[in-house]
N, C-alpha and C positions, 0 to 999 in steps of 0.2 A: 559550488553548484547552487544556483539560485532558483531555478524553476524545474518542475517535474519533467517538462518536455526536453530540457537539456540533459537531465539524468538519462532519459530513455535514448535520446539520439546519440549520446556518447557511447552507448552500448549497441549500436546498430550492427556492428561487425563482429562483436563478441560479447557474450553474456557473462563473462568472467567477473567483471567489476560491478555488475548491477547492484549487488547488495552492499558493496563498499560505498558506492555513490549514493545509495539510499540512506545510509547512515549519515553521510555528509549533508544530504538534503534535509534530513530530520533535524540535525544540529542547527542548520540555518533557519528552519521553520520555527523551532522551539526558542530561538534567540529571544531573550526577555524584552528587549527594546523594540522588537518588531511589532508593527501595528496590524490590526485586522485587515486593512486594505492591502498592505504588503504581503501578508500571508495568503490572501485570496489570489493576488497576482501570481504567486508562486505555483498555484494549482489550477488556475482558471482554464488554461489551454489543454485540450485533449492531446495526449502524446500520439505521435505517429506510430503506425504498426510496422514492425520489422519481423522477418521470418525467424530470426534466431532467438527472439524473445517470445516465450510461450504464452498461451492464453492464461495459463495458471499464474504466470508472473504478472501479466496485465491485470488480472482479477485481484491479485494481492495488492498491486499498486493502487487500484481503485478503492479497495477496502481501506488501505492506508490513508488515502486522501479523505475519505469519508470520516474515518475515526479521528484524525487530527483536526479536521475542520470542526467536528462536534466538540471535541475536547477544548478547543480554543475559541469557541463561539464565532466561528467563521462560516458564512454561507457556503455550503458545498456546491461545487460546480455541477451543472446538469449532466455533463458527459459521463459521470460515474454511474448513472442508472441505466445506461445502454445495455441491452441484453448480452453483448459480447464480453462484458465484464463480470459475468456470472458463469459459474461452472455447472455442468450437468451432473457430474459425479463428485462425491466428497473427496477432499484432499486433506490429509493430516500432516502437520509439520513433523519433521524428523522421521517421516515415514512410520509414524507411531503405530504400535500394535498393543493389544491387550488392555491393561488398565490405564496406560498412558492415553489411549484413545478416549477412554471415559473421562479422564481429567480434561482433555482438550475439548471434548463435547460440552462439558459443563462450564469451563472458564473462558472459552473463546469469545472475544468481543462480538457483539451483534453485527457490527459492520463487516466482519469477515464471515460469520456464520451464515448470514443471508446470501453470501456468494458461494456457499458450500466449502468454505475454507475453515479448517479447525486448527487453531494455533493457541499459544499460551496468552494469558491475559496481559502479560508484560512484553509482548513481542515488539512493541515500538518504543520501549523504554531505552534511554541512553544513559551511559554511566558517566 
């Protein structure tokens, strides 16, 4: 998986593999020999919208792109700041409740918090 638009289009009929493909995309983006220009090309194009992929998923993908671009000193693409990539109501990873919500509120990266998504600090880490 080389580009974010490919990741999304490969899931246009089913959302089952979106997170698997996101992991592969991150592995490719994080590849040490990749240049900043190559990384930008991977995220430059705005993904198409498909009914089976939720606004929540698109907001998470936009937050992902913003975070990895800042982490790797790549200029973020402009499409990630469109209003459709922000959620009106807060969403907590793992459908968190109680003290886990507090942890996610505190440690969630800014790039996700600004979109009303609360996730762990290491949500994009790869093993």
